[in-house]
Kinemage of the C-alpha trace (Angstrom):
@kinemage 1
@onewidth
@group {chain A} dominant
@subgroup {mainchain}
@vectorlist {calphas} color= white
{ca unk a 1} P 79.231 39.339 247.763
{ca unk a 2} L 79.098 39.517 251.542
{ca unk a 3} L 75.942 41.015 252.901
{ca unk a 4} L 75.961 39.949 256.518
{ca unk a 5} L 73.137 37.455 256.063
{ca unk a 6} L 73.178 33.691 255.845
{ca unk a 7} L 70.261 31.367 256.508
{ca unk a 8} L 72.491 28.314 256.866
{ca unk a 9} L 74.166 26.303 259.571
{ca unk a 10} L 71.695 26.711 262.426
{ca unk a 11} L 69.645 23.538 262.646
{ca unk a 12} L 72.029 20.647 262.057
{ca unk a 13} L 71.088 19.876 258.471
{ca unk a 14} L 72.680 23.024 257.013
{ca unk a 15} L 69.780 25.385 256.460
{ca unk a 16} L 66.787 26.844 258.169
{ca unk a 17} L 64.068 25.682 255.817
{ca unk a 18} L 63.602 24.208 252.395
{ca unk a 19} L 61.462 25.170 249.469
{ca unk a 20} L 59.169 22.783 247.624
{ca unk a 21} L 60.874 19.383 247.002
{ca unk a 22} L 61.574 18.802 243.311
{ca unk a 23} L 63.585 15.629 242.952
{ca unk a 24} L 66.994 14.013 243.306
{ca unk a 25} L 70.269 14.196 241.378
{ca unk a 26} L 70.733 11.177 239.112
{ca unk a 27} L 73.606 12.288 236.854
{ca unk a 28} L 75.408 15.103 235.085
{ca unk a 29} L 78.759 16.865 235.048
{ca unk a 30} L 80.334 20.170 236.035
{ca unk a 31} L 80.519 21.337 232.417
{ca unk a 32} L 77.071 20.206 231.288
{ca unk a 33} L 75.116 20.621 234.523
{ca unk a 34} L 73.333 18.006 236.613
{ca unk a 35} L 70.209 15.975 235.936
{ca unk a 36} L 67.447 15.882 238.534
{ca unk a 37} L 64.726 13.279 238.362
{ca unk a 38} L 61.409 14.617 239.574
{ca unk a 39} L 60.045 12.887 242.652
{ca unk a 40} L 57.584 10.153 241.589
{ca unk a 41} L 54.941 11.278 244.080
{ca unk a 42} L 56.117 14.794 244.835
{ca unk a 43} L 54.224 18.027 245.039
{ca unk a 44} L 55.514 19.162 241.656
{ca unk a 45} L 54.711 17.835 238.204
{ca unk a 46} L 56.856 18.762 235.242
{ca unk a 47} L 54.207 21.134 233.885
{ca unk a 48} L 54.709 23.275 237.002
{ca unk a 49} L 58.405 23.759 236.251
{ca unk a 50} L 59.813 26.467 233.979
{ca unk a 51} L 63.177 26.933 232.336
{ca unk a 52} L 65.025 29.723 234.138
{ca unk a 53} L 63.623 28.888 237.585
{ca unk a 54} L 66.015 29.397 240.522
{ca unk a 55} L 66.576 26.155 242.513
{ca unk a 56} L 68.821 24.738 245.230
{ca unk a 57} L 70.448 21.323 245.632
{ca unk a 58} L 71.384 19.953 249.059
{ca unk a 59} L 74.641 18.013 248.737
{ca unk a 60} L 76.512 16.226 251.496
{ca unk a 61} L 79.006 19.044 252.045
{ca unk a 62} L 77.621 21.977 250.052
{ca unk a 63} L 74.379 23.619 249.167
{ca unk a 64} L 74.292 24.451 245.466
{ca unk a 65} L 72.402 27.268 243.727
{ca unk a 66} L 71.477 27.122 240.065
{ca unk a 67} L 68.844 27.637 237.387
{ca unk a 68} L 66.873 25.113 235.392
{ca unk a 69} L 68.184 25.126 231.817
{ca unk a 70} L 66.147 22.321 230.217
{ca unk a 71} L 63.280 19.885 230.790
{ca unk a 72} L 63.001 16.324 229.488
{ca unk a 73} L 60.445 13.567 229.463
{ca unk a 74} L 62.300 10.281 230.090
{ca unk a 75} L 61.353 6.645 230.651
{ca unk a 76} L 62.894 3.483 232.053
{ca unk a 77} L 61.367 1.226 229.411
{ca unk a 78} L 61.631 2.033 225.716
{ca unk a 79} L 58.391 0.142 225.028
{ca unk a 80} L 56.477 3.048 226.559
{ca unk a 81} L 57.476 5.196 223.622
{ca unk a 82} L 56.120 2.711 221.105
{ca unk a 83} L 53.170 1.330 223.091
{ca unk a 84} L 51.917 3.973 225.492
{ca unk a 85} L 49.268 2.923 228.026
{ca unk a 86} L 45.591 3.441 227.359
{ca unk a 87} L 44.713 7.011 228.281
{ca unk a 88} L 41.282 5.798 229.427
{ca unk a 89} L 42.871 3.875 232.308
{ca unk a 90} L 43.720 6.564 234.902
{ca unk a 91} L 44.915 4.008 237.462
{ca unk a 92} L 47.505 2.592 235.092
{ca unk a 93} L 48.623 6.060 234.067
{ca unk a 94} L 49.036 7.023 237.700
{ca unk a 95} L 51.103 3.925 238.420
{ca unk a 96} L 53.444 4.447 235.462
{ca unk a 97} L 53.843 8.218 235.882
{ca unk a 98} L 56.843 8.969 238.005
{ca unk a 99} L 58.141 5.399 237.944
{ca unk a 100} L 58.473 4.077 234.409
{ca unk a 101} L 57.795 7.513 232.888
{ca unk a 102} L 59.213 10.558 234.653
{ca unk a 103} L 60.489 14.088 234.212
{ca unk a 104} L 64.123 15.191 234.289
{ca unk a 105} L 65.343 18.711 235.007
{ca unk a 106} L 68.705 19.963 233.754
{ca unk a 107} L 70.228 22.373 236.272
{ca unk a 108} L 73.405 24.419 235.951
{ca unk a 109} L 74.849 24.799 239.488
{ca unk a 110} L 76.595 28.178 239.569
{ca unk a 111} L 77.300 28.735 243.275
{ca unk a 112} L 78.039 26.574 246.311
{ca unk a 113} L 78.005 27.257 250.040
{ca unk a 114} L 79.620 24.898 252.594
{ca unk a 115} L 77.042 23.459 254.959
{ca unk a 116} L 77.284 24.827 258.470
{ca unk a 117} L 78.837 28.098 257.284
{ca unk a 118} L 78.786 30.943 259.767
{ca unk a 119} L 76.643 34.005 259.139
{ca unk a 120} L 78.120 36.488 256.690
{ca unk a 121} L 79.686 33.821 254.447
{ca unk a 122} L 78.487 34.137 250.876
{ca unk a 123} L 78.249 31.421 248.215
{ca unk a 124} L 81.208 31.104 245.864
{ca unk a 125} L 81.584 29.713 242.346
{ca unk a 126} L 80.754 26.010 242.190
{ca unk a 127} L 83.863 23.937 241.454
{ca unk a 128} L 82.267 20.566 242.074
{ca unk a 129} L 78.879 18.873 241.654
{ca unk a 130} L 76.393 17.487 244.200
{ca unk a 131} L 76.500 13.790 245.012
{ca unk a 132} L 74.144 11.233 243.503
{ca unk a 133} L 70.646 11.342 245.017
{ca unk a 134} L 71.137 14.825 246.519
{ca unk a 135} L 67.672 16.374 246.979
{ca unk a 136} L 66.674 19.514 245.086
{ca unk a 137} L 64.212 22.204 246.116
{ca unk a 138} L 62.619 25.329 244.734
{ca unk a 139} L 64.431 28.393 246.053
{ca unk a 140} L 63.089 30.363 249.001
{ca unk a 141} L 63.140 34.096 249.684
{ca unk a 142} L 66.093 33.556 252.028
{ca unk a 143} L 67.970 31.721 249.270
{ca unk a 144} L 67.539 34.690 246.949
{ca unk a 145} L 68.635 37.137 249.652
{ca unk a 146} L 71.708 35.078 250.525
{ca unk a 147} L 72.851 35.081 246.891
{ca unk a 148} L 71.798 38.512 245.617
{ca unk a 149} L 71.760 40.535 248.825
{ca unk a 150} L 69.066 42.735 250.286
{ca unk a 151} L 68.053 46.113 248.895
{ca unk a 152} L 70.225 48.930 250.289
{ca unk a 153} L 72.413 51.810 249.079
{ca unk a 154} L 74.611 49.473 247.022
{ca unk a 155} L 72.092 46.777 246.090
{ca unk a 156} L 69.374 47.833 243.682
{ca unk a 157} L 66.181 45.825 243.247
{ca unk a 158} L 65.874 45.039 239.535
{ca unk a 159} L 63.152 42.371 239.543
{ca unk a 160} L 62.001 38.996 240.867
{ca unk a 161} L 62.910 35.401 239.947
{ca unk a 162} L 60.346 33.460 237.951
{ca unk a 163} L 57.282 32.508 240.021
{ca unk a 164} L 58.609 34.306 243.103
{ca unk a 165} L 57.787 37.638 244.734
{ca unk a 166} L 61.178 38.131 246.376
{ca unk a 167} L 63.714 40.688 245.120
{ca unk a 168} L 66.798 40.134 242.989
{ca unk a 169} L 69.305 42.922 243.584
{ca unk a 170} L 72.255 44.173 241.551
{ca unk a 171} L 75.594 45.108 243.074
{ca unk a 172} L 75.799 48.694 241.811
{ca unk a 173} L 79.523 49.115 242.381
{ca unk a 174} L 80.272 45.999 240.330
{ca unk a 175} L 77.783 47.143 237.694
{ca unk a 176} L 79.522 50.440 236.877
{ca unk a 177} L 83.048 49.110 237.345
{ca unk a 178} L 82.995 47.829 233.759
{ca unk a 179} L 80.937 48.591 230.682
{ca unk a 180} L 77.614 46.755 230.438
{ca unk a 181} L 74.877 46.171 227.886
{ca unk a 182} L 71.096 45.890 227.513
{ca unk a 183} L 69.930 43.757 224.592
{ca unk a 184} L 66.665 42.468 223.183
{ca unk a 185} L 64.537 42.580 220.094
{ca unk a 186} L 62.137 45.449 219.512
{ca unk a 187} L 59.236 45.624 221.927
{ca unk a 188} L 60.712 43.477 224.713
{ca unk a 189} L 61.084 46.268 227.275
{ca unk a 190} L 64.704 47.375 226.811
{ca unk a 191} L 63.751 51.002 227.415
{ca unk a 192} L 61.967 50.232 230.689
{ca unk a 193} L 64.869 48.059 231.843
{ca unk a 194} L 67.283 50.851 230.920
{ca unk a 195} L 65.285 53.370 232.953
{ca unk a 196} L 65.481 51.073 235.974
{ca unk a 197} L 69.240 50.666 235.589
{ca unk a 198} L 69.742 54.416 235.281
{ca unk a 199} L 67.738 54.927 238.478
{ca unk a 200} L 69.977 52.344 240.137
{ca unk a 201} L 73.162 54.114 239.000
{ca unk a 202} L 71.755 57.394 240.320
{ca unk a 203} L 70.812 55.878 243.664
{ca unk a 204} L 74.159 54.151 244.048
{ca unk a 205} L 75.911 57.511 243.955
{ca unk a 206} L 79.191 56.012 242.734
{ca unk a 207} L 78.969 57.368 239.174
{ca unk a 208} L 77.293 59.993 237.018
{ca unk a 209} L 75.640 59.103 233.742
{ca unk a 210} L 75.560 60.833 230.369
{ca unk a 211} L 72.635 59.581 228.295
{ca unk a 212} L 72.494 60.189 224.562
{ca unk a 213} L 68.715 59.961 224.423
{ca unk a 214} L 67.911 59.156 220.818
{ca unk a 215} L 64.125 59.059 221.181
{ca unk a 216} L 63.733 61.439 224.153
{ca unk a 217} L 62.646 58.627 226.471
{ca unk a 218} L 64.800 59.160 229.557
{ca unk a 219} L 64.819 62.893 230.334
{ca unk a 220} L 61.484 64.503 231.120
{ca unk a 221} L 59.072 61.762 230.055
{ca unk a 222} L 58.740 58.688 227.896
{ca unk a 223} L 56.058 56.666 226.176
{ca unk a 224} L 54.559 53.336 227.221
{ca unk a 225} L 53.180 52.280 223.848
{ca unk a 226} L 51.659 49.036 225.141
{ca unk a 227} L 49.415 50.909 227.569
{ca unk a 228} L 49.198 54.127 225.547
{ca unk a 229} L 50.392 56.352 228.358
{ca unk a 230} L 53.263 58.650 229.257
{ca unk a 231} L 55.706 57.681 231.994
{ca unk a 232} L 57.980 59.902 234.015
{ca unk a 233} L 61.598 60.313 233.012
{ca unk a 234} L 64.611 60.825 235.268
{ca unk a 235} L 64.171 64.602 235.402
{ca unk a 236} L 60.647 64.336 236.796
{ca unk a 237} L 61.634 61.696 239.326
{ca unk a 238} L 64.897 63.298 240.450
{ca unk a 239} L 64.800 67.006 239.522
{ca unk a 240} L 67.737 67.931 241.788
{ca unk a 241} L 70.020 65.257 240.396
{ca unk a 242} L 69.368 65.323 236.649
{ca unk a 243} L 70.194 67.993 234.058
{ca unk a 244} L 68.521 67.884 230.662
{ca unk a 245} L 70.245 69.173 227.538
{ca unk a 246} L 68.503 69.287 224.180
{ca unk a 247} L 69.335 69.661 220.511
{ca unk a 248} L 65.710 70.504 219.771
{ca unk a 249} L 64.267 73.153 222.107
{ca unk a 250} L 60.960 73.200 220.224
{ca unk a 251} L 60.432 69.476 220.800
{ca unk a 252} L 61.265 69.881 224.489
{ca unk a 253} L 58.671 72.651 224.880
{ca unk a 254} L 55.985 70.572 223.185
{ca unk a 255} L 56.608 67.775 225.677
{ca unk a 256} L 56.402 70.133 228.632
{ca unk a 257} L 60.121 69.981 229.379
{ca unk a 258} L 62.281 72.951 230.368
{ca unk a 259} L 65.843 71.938 229.451
{ca unk a 260} L 68.794 73.223 231.445
{ca unk a 261} L 70.819 73.825 228.292
{ca unk a 262} L 70.152 74.057 224.555
{ca unk a 263} L 73.090 72.498 222.735
{ca unk a 264} L 74.818 74.205 219.808
{ca unk a 265} L 77.887 72.774 218.094
{ca unk a 266} L 80.316 74.734 215.955
{ca unk a 267} L 81.402 73.445 212.561
{ca unk a 268} L 84.968 73.887 213.793
{ca unk a 269} L 84.341 71.184 216.433
{ca unk a 270} L 83.754 68.552 213.738
{ca unk a 271} L 86.844 66.515 212.905
{ca unk a 272} L 87.580 64.210 209.955
{ca unk a 273} L 87.186 61.179 212.238
{ca unk a 274} L 83.559 62.145 212.808
{ca unk a 275} L 82.862 62.089 209.079
{ca unk a 276} L 84.801 58.870 208.591
{ca unk a 277} L 82.504 57.236 211.140
{ca unk a 278} L 79.524 58.262 208.980
{ca unk a 279} L 81.078 57.001 205.769
{ca unk a 280} L 78.599 54.169 205.200
{ca unk a 281} L 75.563 56.190 206.245
{ca unk a 282} L 76.544 58.998 203.866
{ca unk a 283} L 77.451 56.548 201.081
{ca unk a 284} L 80.971 57.947 200.852
{ca unk a 285} L 83.827 56.096 199.222
{ca unk a 286} L 87.071 55.576 201.123
{ca unk a 287} L 88.684 58.236 198.935
{ca unk a 288} L 85.949 60.779 199.679
{ca unk a 289} L 86.079 60.148 203.432
{ca unk a 290} L 89.856 60.368 203.478
{ca unk a 291} L 89.681 63.739 201.666
{ca unk a 292} L 88.475 65.278 204.959
{ca unk a 293} L 92.008 64.924 206.312
{ca unk a 294} L 93.381 66.757 203.255
{ca unk a 295} L 90.866 69.530 203.852
{ca unk a 296} L 91.795 69.796 207.507
{ca unk a 297} L 95.453 70.034 206.566
{ca unk a 298} L 94.669 72.838 204.130
{ca unk a 299} L 92.124 74.894 206.149
{ca unk a 300} L 92.872 73.935 209.735
{ca unk a 301} L 90.190 73.535 212.397
{ca unk a 302} L 87.589 75.426 210.350
{ca unk a 303} L 88.019 73.023 207.428
{ca unk a 304} L 84.363 72.011 207.079
{ca unk a 305} L 82.945 75.527 207.050
{ca unk a 306} L 85.609 76.666 204.575
{ca unk a 307} L 84.996 73.682 202.326
{ca unk a 308} L 81.235 74.248 202.181
{ca unk a 309} L 81.747 77.799 200.889
{ca unk a 310} L 83.132 76.364 197.637
{ca unk a 311} L 80.700 75.873 194.770
{ca unk a 312} L 80.732 74.486 191.247
{ca unk a 313} L 84.085 74.849 189.516
{ca unk a 314} L 85.657 75.915 192.779
{ca unk a 315} L 85.271 72.380 194.099
{ca unk a 316} L 87.013 70.943 191.045
{ca unk a 317} L 89.869 73.438 191.348
{ca unk a 318} L 90.228 72.603 195.035
{ca unk a 319} L 90.344 68.884 194.200
{ca unk a 320} L 93.180 69.483 191.720
{ca unk a 321} L 95.009 71.607 194.253
{ca unk a 322} L 94.719 68.923 196.940
{ca unk a 323} L 95.480 66.038 194.597
{ca unk a 324} L 92.099 64.435 195.307
{ca unk a 325} L 89.747 62.816 192.816
{ca unk a 326} L 87.258 65.449 191.582
{ca unk a 327} L 84.236 63.135 191.735
{ca unk a 328} L 85.122 62.002 195.252
{ca unk a 329} L 85.497 65.567 196.520
{ca unk a 330} L 82.258 66.573 194.791
{ca unk a 331} L 80.432 63.681 196.467
{ca unk a 332} L 81.876 64.714 199.832
{ca unk a 333} L 80.710 68.292 199.333
{ca unk a 334} L 77.236 67.105 198.407
{ca unk a 335} L 76.909 64.886 201.490
{ca unk a 336} L 78.331 67.429 203.927
{ca unk a 337} L 76.013 70.106 202.581
{ca unk a 338} L 73.174 68.126 204.155
{ca unk a 339} L 74.506 69.164 207.547
{ca unk a 340} L 73.356 72.714 206.802
{ca unk a 341} L 69.832 71.612 207.656
{ca unk a 342} L 70.825 70.980 211.289
{ca unk a 343} L 70.061 74.216 213.193
{ca unk a 344} L 72.213 73.034 216.104
{ca unk a 345} L 75.315 73.313 213.888
{ca unk a 346} L 76.551 76.893 213.789
{ca unk a 347} L 79.523 78.933 212.694
{ca unk a 348} L 82.169 79.829 215.259
{ca unk a 349} L 83.947 77.988 217.999
{ca unk a 350} L 82.488 79.408 221.223
{ca unk a 351} L 79.746 76.850 221.787
{ca unk a 352} L 81.698 74.153 223.654
{ca unk a 353} L 78.742 71.954 224.547
{ca unk a 354} L 81.126 69.310 225.873
{ca unk a 355} L 82.502 71.728 228.490
{ca unk a 356} L 78.973 72.553 229.683
{ca unk a 357} L 78.132 68.861 229.996
{ca unk a 358} L 81.360 68.174 231.892
{ca unk a 359} L 80.547 71.029 234.265
{ca unk a 360} L 77.252 69.386 235.204
{ca unk a 361} L 78.829 65.925 235.481
{ca unk a 362} L 81.592 67.164 237.769
{ca unk a 363} L 78.910 68.599 240.071
{ca unk a 364} L 77.584 65.081 240.481
{ca unk a 365} L 74.644 65.560 238.124
{ca unk a 366} L 73.336 63.031 235.635
{ca unk a 367} L 72.950 64.501 232.144
{ca unk a 368} L 70.349 63.526 229.552
{ca unk a 369} L 70.916 64.887 226.043
{ca unk a 370} L 67.582 64.737 224.218
{ca unk a 371} L 67.718 64.684 220.421
{ca unk a 372} L 64.084 65.559 219.748
{ca unk a 373} L 63.256 65.308 216.063
{ca unk a 374} L 66.924 64.719 215.224
{ca unk a 375} L 66.789 61.349 216.982
{ca unk a 376} L 65.135 59.993 213.844
{ca unk a 377} L 68.209 61.047 211.856
{ca unk a 378} L 70.908 58.473 212.516
{ca unk a 379} L 73.591 60.717 211.034
{ca unk a 380} L 72.809 63.445 213.579
{ca unk a 381} L 72.815 60.951 216.454
{ca unk a 382} L 76.147 59.392 215.482
{ca unk a 383} L 77.789 62.737 214.733
{ca unk a 384} L 76.802 64.461 217.981
{ca unk a 385} L 77.288 61.540 220.359
{ca unk a 386} L 80.699 60.601 218.962
{ca unk a 387} L 81.881 64.223 218.831
{ca unk a 388} L 80.870 64.997 222.407
{ca unk a 389} L 82.106 61.680 223.764
{ca unk a 390} L 85.526 62.195 222.206
{ca unk a 391} L 85.923 65.581 223.868
{ca unk a 392} L 84.561 64.405 227.205
{ca unk a 393} L 86.834 61.385 227.143
{ca unk a 394} L 89.842 63.589 226.397
{ca unk a 395} L 88.948 65.693 229.430
{ca unk a 396} L 88.654 62.640 231.675
{ca unk a 397} L 91.979 61.271 230.454
{ca unk a 398} L 93.644 64.589 231.300
{ca unk a 399} L 92.001 64.730 234.746
{ca unk a 400} L 92.932 61.135 235.548
{ca unk a 401} L 96.542 61.578 234.495
{ca unk a 402} L 96.767 64.802 236.514
{ca unk a 403} L 95.388 62.987 239.556
{ca unk a 404} L 97.937 60.212 239.178
{ca unk a 405} L 100.645 62.861 239.078
{ca unk a 406} L 99.368 64.488 242.263
{ca unk a 407} L 97.782 67.405 240.440
{ca unk a 408} L 94.184 66.920 241.541
{ca unk a 409} L 91.552 64.367 242.503
{ca unk a 410} L 90.182 61.583 240.353
{ca unk a 411} L 87.238 62.565 238.142
{ca unk a 412} L 83.869 61.243 239.261
{ca unk a 413} L 83.207 57.923 237.452
{ca unk a 414} L 81.017 58.320 234.383
{ca unk a 415} L 78.706 55.929 232.534
{ca unk a 416} L 77.993 56.962 228.932
{ca unk a 417} L 74.737 55.547 227.536
{ca unk a 418} L 74.306 55.004 223.792
{ca unk a 419} L 71.510 53.444 221.765
{ca unk a 420} L 71.817 51.672 218.405
{ca unk a 421} L 75.291 50.659 219.553
{ca unk a 422} L 75.990 48.452 216.542
{ca unk a 423} L 76.078 51.611 214.414
{ca unk a 424} L 79.154 52.767 216.353
{ca unk a 425} L 80.734 49.473 217.289
{ca unk a 426} L 80.468 47.200 214.270
{ca unk a 427} L 83.749 45.491 213.322
{ca unk a 428} L 84.415 47.728 210.300
{ca unk a 429} L 84.463 51.036 212.209
{ca unk a 430} L 84.662 50.319 215.944
{ca unk a 431} L 88.424 50.887 215.994
{ca unk a 432} L 87.806 54.474 214.820
{ca unk a 433} L 85.397 55.387 217.602
{ca unk a 434} L 85.965 56.705 221.098
{ca unk a 435} L 83.306 54.272 222.311
{ca unk a 436} L 85.393 51.213 221.441
{ca unk a 437} L 88.395 52.728 223.216
{ca unk a 438} L 86.285 53.309 226.327
{ca unk a 439} L 85.049 49.705 226.301
{ca unk a 440} L 88.595 48.362 226.010
{ca unk a 441} L 90.042 50.601 228.711
{ca unk a 442} L 88.089 48.845 231.485
{ca unk a 443} L 87.453 52.068 233.424
{ca unk a 444} L 91.113 53.063 233.305
{ca unk a 445} L 90.038 56.696 233.014
{ca unk a 446} L 86.865 56.384 235.117
{ca unk a 447} L 84.597 56.170 232.055
{ca unk a 448} L 82.499 53.145 231.074
{ca unk a 449} L 79.718 52.462 228.573
{ca unk a 450} L 76.145 51.293 228.801
{ca unk a 451} L 75.173 50.094 225.348
{ca unk a 452} L 71.578 49.437 224.287
{ca unk a 453} L 70.900 47.454 221.143
{ca unk a 454} L 68.506 45.067 219.450
{ca unk a 455} L 71.238 43.671 217.185
{ca unk a 456} L 74.166 42.627 219.402
{ca unk a 457} L 75.377 40.364 216.607
{ca unk a 458} L 76.440 43.515 214.743
{ca unk a 459} L 78.766 44.660 217.540
{ca unk a 460} L 82.500 43.938 217.382
{ca unk a 461} L 83.202 40.738 219.340
{ca unk a 462} L 86.163 42.377 221.057
{ca unk a 463} L 83.869 45.066 222.450
{ca unk a 464} L 81.265 42.495 223.525
{ca unk a 465} L 83.951 40.567 225.398
{ca unk a 466} L 84.655 43.641 227.550
{ca unk a 467} L 81.095 43.979 228.848
{ca unk a 468} L 81.061 43.117 232.526
{ca unk a 469} L 77.293 42.563 232.869
{ca unk a 470} L 74.706 41.732 230.220
{ca unk a 471} L 70.963 42.242 230.540
{ca unk a 472} L 69.252 40.308 227.782
{ca unk a 473} L 65.577 40.395 226.917
{ca unk a 474} L 64.098 38.071 224.301
{ca unk a 475} L 66.105 37.593 221.089
{ca unk a 476} L 65.148 35.479 218.080
{ca unk a 477} L 68.197 35.832 215.833
{ca unk a 478} L 70.835 33.117 216.236
{ca unk a 479} L 73.697 35.489 215.536
{ca unk a 480} L 72.453 37.894 218.211
{ca unk a 481} L 72.078 35.089 220.742
{ca unk a 482} L 75.598 33.855 220.000
{ca unk a 483} L 76.978 37.366 220.457
{ca unk a 484} L 75.266 37.948 223.816
{ca unk a 485} L 76.378 34.586 225.233
{ca unk a 486} L 79.929 34.660 223.864
{ca unk a 487} L 82.458 34.116 226.617
{ca unk a 488} L 79.817 33.372 229.258
{ca unk a 489} L 80.272 30.329 231.495
{ca unk a 490} L 77.632 27.733 230.618
{ca unk a 491} L 76.714 29.549 227.410
{ca unk a 492} L 75.339 26.387 225.827
{ca unk a 493} L 72.927 25.823 228.699
{ca unk a 494} L 71.982 29.505 228.904
{ca unk a 495} L 71.040 29.468 225.226
{ca unk a 496} L 67.953 27.394 226.044
{ca unk a 497} L 67.025 29.774 228.858
{ca unk a 498} L 67.386 32.833 226.646
{ca unk a 499} L 65.417 31.268 223.807
{ca unk a 500} L 62.398 30.804 226.086
{ca unk a 501} L 62.139 34.238 227.628
{ca unk a 502} L 58.742 35.874 227.359
{ca unk a 503} L 58.475 38.838 225.012
{ca unk a 504} L 57.686 41.328 227.778
{ca unk a 505} L 59.312 42.247 231.081
{ca unk a 506} L 61.681 39.291 231.367
{ca unk a 507} L 65.464 39.365 231.167
{ca unk a 508} L 68.392 37.018 231.620
{ca unk a 509} L 71.082 38.738 233.696
{ca unk a 510} L 74.636 37.490 234.069
{ca unk a 511} L 78.041 39.002 234.747
{ca unk a 512} L 79.738 41.100 237.416
{ca unk a 513} L 76.633 42.732 238.913
{ca unk a 514} L 75.089 39.376 239.936
{ca unk a 515} L 76.811 36.363 241.505
{ca unk a 516} L 75.147 33.923 239.108
{ca unk a 517} L 72.966 33.981 235.983
{ca unk a 518} L 69.327 34.632 236.784
{ca unk a 519} L 66.085 35.198 234.891
{ca unk a 520} L 64.007 38.009 236.362
{ca unk a 521} L 60.603 39.501 235.825
{ca unk a 522} L 61.612 43.167 235.896
{ca unk a 523} L 59.967 45.427 238.454
{ca unk a 524} L 57.141 47.750 237.503
{ca unk a 525} L 57.806 51.217 236.109
{ca unk a 526} L 55.141 53.775 235.294
{ca unk a 527} L 52.653 53.635 238.164
{ca unk a 528} L 52.468 55.985 241.179
{ca unk a 529} L 53.451 53.052 243.393
{ca unk a 530} L 56.510 52.304 241.260
{ca unk a 531} L 57.606 55.951 241.305
{ca unk a 532} L 57.333 55.999 245.099
{ca unk a 533} L 59.446 52.856 245.435
{ca unk a 534} L 62.063 54.096 242.969
{ca unk a 535} L 62.552 57.443 244.678
{ca unk a 536} L 62.546 56.086 248.216
{ca unk a 537} L 66.334 55.624 248.362
{ca unk a 538} L 67.278 58.704 246.351
{ca unk a 539} L 69.461 60.089 249.133
{ca unk a 540} L 71.945 57.313 248.471
{ca unk a 541} L 72.850 58.978 245.186
{ca unk a 542} L 72.968 62.534 246.498
{ca unk a 543} L 76.088 64.549 245.661
{ca unk a 544} L 77.919 65.468 248.865
{ca unk a 545} L 77.343 69.199 248.474
{ca unk a 546} L 73.713 69.112 247.297
{ca unk a 547} L 70.923 68.988 249.839
{ca unk a 548} L 67.869 66.829 249.136
{ca unk a 549} L 65.305 68.714 247.078
{ca unk a 550} L 67.714 71.571 246.375
{ca unk a 551} L 68.225 72.842 242.820
{ca unk a 552} L 71.649 73.779 241.510
{ca unk a 553} L 70.670 77.479 241.621
{ca unk a 554} L 69.560 77.168 245.247
{ca unk a 555} L 72.787 75.402 246.070
{ca unk a 556} L 74.801 78.246 244.531
{ca unk a 557} L 72.899 80.822 246.597
{ca unk a 558} L 73.419 78.750 249.735
{ca unk a 559} L 77.143 78.401 249.107
{ca unk a 560} L 77.485 82.171 248.589
{ca unk a 561} L 75.613 82.804 251.829
{ca unk a 562} L 77.838 80.332 253.659
{ca unk a 563} L 80.970 81.907 252.197
{ca unk a 564} L 80.133 85.409 253.430
{ca unk a 565} L 78.389 84.511 256.681
């Protein structure tokens, strides 16, 4: 990342100013990180140091940037362990502390910058280690800015390093270039972090987002359960840039929201693949799920509606006619009959919710589909999100291929946001979903995923390997930790960092959107001051043909006036 700023190479020793001295390098390796012995009479004692803290190391030819991954109490005489000094003798304790007994920091150097570099040169991946006795310092605000950039149209402030007030920024273009994920156990702030990221994508202006909002947290408003208050959603913050769709108009009205569209889906839009994805949730056998394909072959696109008209003996006769086990077909009929309770499913084929969503996305809008009361029904969430994503993806594939053939322009990049991702992307069914295909395509068709989950260990490892950036709040399950860190450089060292995150408002970030792994205290969301700071740079995400503060209806009137003036 080149941001036109470098605080180095101006005073003869390679940098303008240092942070607080910590200690000197006494050992280590490139693969395991380096060991730093705390200064015996320095300003910092080991109790002041935290795992995840951002530090610098001044080598002879490079300045290194890294994070503290572990802390150790060491000694130069093993007798101290067995015969510690009398705690009532403060003079003796003072003499031994820092000399015979001392603290050691483990640091993983991720980036290095040649000393004396000209302005505009950014740190690159560390391919060597600092020399013995190289001094280490706490990072300064300028260090953070030189690594993560300064807040602008393409750098979004996501939070601050531990024990610092300076700003860590994400590279928005690198963020949306590949799929990315937000992980953490329940109650760690994934929803607030997701809101911040969605604001960043909107401000960056390089992509639209389609959010399958399971719990109606991102559209009009959301809930801060810790403080028992409502917080503004994207629609309230950016009314000209966000369109809200809903499956549950009644729920939207109760929450004071006026959706742009109420979504209806025709039974004829449901395909056998959609039911196969729900096989486990509906407790269907393989034979019963596969019978959907027989029904489609018999009845065509309206197979589900036609099938549900059969009753009693008619189902058995149909099973004999299709060559399908009677019990399996009866079980399928019983499970699919439950879909009749979804008012958003209707007869006919003129609904085309996907086309309406695409229309808004192509205008540069960001679309939030609120599920209302149906968000508590996992079957409804999986069915609708997979069905719409498949159709939207098909449209983007067609547009991209047409553009490559000279038949139009590339579709605007799209980020599709799904919650409970392990339900779609577990190893047993991920190959059947459009979501897994999107993750593997690496933005080939201008579509990427943002997946939100508290159980990353349940997601197919192949899908996890395709995530460009990972935002990880606290996790306590070993399988989940392994999944999040799989394939990451220094995963063994980062494990200790991740294990010690606080339960609220802290996240470990690593991947394409940041030059190096970093632990941040995420910025505030939910106060008037936070809303003002989040909407300050909104113009950066403004569609080219939409004036600031202008609604889509006002834009249409303006364009008509311009056309005939």
